[in-house]
C-alpha positions in Angstrom: 114.3 104.6 75.7 110.4 105.8 74.0 108.5 107.4 75.9 105.7 104.9 76.3 108.5 102.4 76.6 109.0 104.3 80.1 104.7 104.4 80.5 104.6 100.9 80.1 107.7 100.0 82.9 105.8 102.7 85.6 102.4 100.6 85.3 104.4 96.9 85.0 106.3 97.5 88.4 102.7 98.9 89.7 101.0 96.0 88.9 103.9 93.7 89.6 103.6 94.9 93.4 100.1 94.4 93.7 100.3 90.7 92.7 103.8 90.5 95.1 101.2 92.0 98.0 98.1 90.0 96.8 100.1 86.9 97.2 102.1 87.9 100.3 99.1 89.4 102.7 95.8 88.1 100.5 96.5 84.9 99.6 96.3 85.9 96.0 92.9 86.5 96.3 92.1 90.0 95.6 91.0 91.2 91.7 92.7 92.9 89.2 92.8 96.3 89.6 93.1 99.5 87.2 95.8 101.8 88.4 95.9 105.5 87.7 98.4 108.8 88.8 96.4 111.2 89.9 96.3 114.5 91.7 92.1 114.2 92.3 93.0 114.0 96.5 95.1 116.7 97.2 95.9 115.7 100.6 96.0 111.5 100.1 98.7 109.2 99.1 95.9 107.6 97.1 92.7 106.1 96.6 90.6 103.5 95.6 87.3 103.5 93.6 85.5 100.4 93.2 83.7 99.0 89.9 85.1 102.7 88.2 86.4 101.0 84.5 84.7 98.4 82.4 86.4 96.8 79.0 85.2 95.8 76.3 82.9 92.9 76.3 83.6 92.6 80.3 80.5 92.4 81.8 81.9 93.4 85.1 83.4 97.0 86.1 87.1 96.9 87.3 88.1 98.6 90.8 90.5 101.6 90.6 93.5 102.1 92.7 95.6 105.5 92.4 98.6 107.0 93.5 99.1 111.1 94.0 103.0 111.7 92.3 103.0 114.4 94.8 103.7 111.3 97.5 106.2 109.9 95.4 109.0 111.0 96.7 108.5 109.8 100.7 110.8 106.8 101.7 109.7 103.9 99.1 108.5 102.0 102.6 105.8 104.9 103.4 104.8 104.5 99.5 104.3 100.6 99.5 102.4 101.5 102.7 100.1 103.4 100.8 99.7 100.6 97.9 98.8 98.4 100.8 96.3 100.4 102.4 94.5 100.8 99.2 94.7 97.3 98.6 93.1 96.6 101.9 90.0 98.6 100.8 90.2 96.3 97.8 90.0 93.2 100.0 87.5 94.9 102.3 85.0 95.4 99.1 85.7 92.6 97.4 84.7 90.2 100.6 81.5 92.6 101.1 78.2 90.6 99.9 76.3 94.2 100.0 78.2 96.6 98.6 78.5 100.1 100.4 76.5 102.9 98.2 78.7 105.7 99.6 82.4 106.3 101.4 80.7 106.4 104.8 82.6 104.6 107.5 85.3 104.4 104.6 87.6 103.2 107.2 86.0 100.5 109.0 87.2 98.3 111.9 87.4 95.4 109.5 89.7 97.6 106.8 92.1 98.7 110.0 92.0 94.6 111.2 93.0 94.1 107.3 95.9 96.6 108.0 96.8 94.8 111.1 97.2 91.6 109.1 99.4 93.5 106.4 101.9 94.8 109.4 100.6 98.4 109.0 98.5 100.6 111.3 95.5 102.8 110.3 94.5 105.3 112.0 91.2 106.8 111.6 89.0 110.2 112.6 86.2 110.2 114.1 83.8 109.3 111.2 86.3 107.2 109.5 86.2 109.0 106.2 89.4 109.5 106.3 92.8 106.9 107.4 96.2 107.2 107.5 99.0 104.5 107.3 101.4 104.1 110.2 104.6 101.7 109.6 105.2 100.1 112.9 108.9 99.9 114.0 109.0 96.5 114.9 110.7 96.3 111.0 108.2 93.4 109.7 106.7 95.4 106.7 109.7 96.8 106.1 111.7 93.3 105.7 108.2 92.6 102.7 108.9 95.3 101.4 112.6 94.5 101.0 112.1 91.1 100.2 109.8 92.6 97.2 113.0 95.0 96.3 115.1 92.3 96.0 113.9 90.4 93.2 111.6 93.0 91.2 112.0 96.8 90.2 109.9 99.6 91.4 108.5 103.4 90.2 111.2 106.0 89.0 108.5 108.2 88.1 107.1 111.1 90.6 105.5 114.7 90.7 107.9 117.9 89.9 105.7 119.4 92.6 105.8 116.5 95.3 105.2 117.0 98.3 108.3 117.1 100.7 107.5 115.1 103.9 110.1 116.7 106.3 107.8 118.0 109.2 109.2 120.7 109.9 108.9 122.1 106.2 105.0 120.4 106.4 104.8 122.8 109.7 106.0 125.8 108.1 104.2 125.4 105.0 100.8 125.2 107.1 101.4 128.0 109.0 101.3 130.1 106.4 97.9 129.4 105.3 96.3 128.9 108.4 97.0 130.4 112.4 95.7 129.9 115.6 93.9 133.1 117.2 93.2 133.0 121.1 91.0 135.1 122.8 93.3 136.6 125.8 89.6 137.0 128.2 87.8 133.4 127.8 91.1 131.5 126.3 88.5 130.5 123.2 90.4 129.9 119.5 89.8 130.1 116.4 91.4 129.7 112.9 91.9 131.3 109.9 94.4 133.3 107.8 97.1 135.2 109.0 96.8 138.9 109.6 92.5 138.5 110.8 91.3 141.1 113.1 88.3 139.3 115.0 86.8 139.4 117.9 85.3 137.0 120.7 81.6 138.0 120.7 80.8 137.1 124.2 84.1 139.2 125.5 84.1 141.8 123.2 87.7 141.2 123.3 90.1 141.3 120.2 91.3 137.6 119.2 95.5 137.0 119.1 97.4 135.1 116.9 99.2 132.6 119.5 100.3 130.1 117.3 100.4 128.2 113.8 98.3 125.3 113.1 99.5 122.0 113.4 96.9 119.6 113.6 
């Protein structure tokens, strides 16, 4: 098979999945999007960029949905979870009369409600700039994924440097980069590179390496 034919197959799989979940969860109301594979956001499985591409003779720009190939080694249900996560961003943006000018409140309550309607849980940080996808144990989302896989093909490509999702490996990898130090006197904590020599200013005590970061 020629290389370009393989590229076409992968992008066709993305568009087919998008159309399937668009019909399943959004009544087919979402606009078409331009798909990319990109490493731009290193710690995310994907991202949504509104109105970033424009075709010749079009008057309106097309949204971009990107999947990070480093995360395509995950269980197929988790990868589909990322795809639908980004589709919920598309839905929220598409339905807003006033378009946001920044990513502030990017993972809004509206987005979380859309995730819930897709049988997913959207967990967010305090500023709502970061959000993660949780697959509920009730099996509803998994059943939809299995319905898709019974009729259609999915991606066969992934990054050669793919991030493994074994929790033990992830924790071990984090431990190599950042560790926790605790003041033995006041109990305050700081995080930094391994083998640092730092003092607690109020106590004058040397911080002691306590444990690997696991946040």
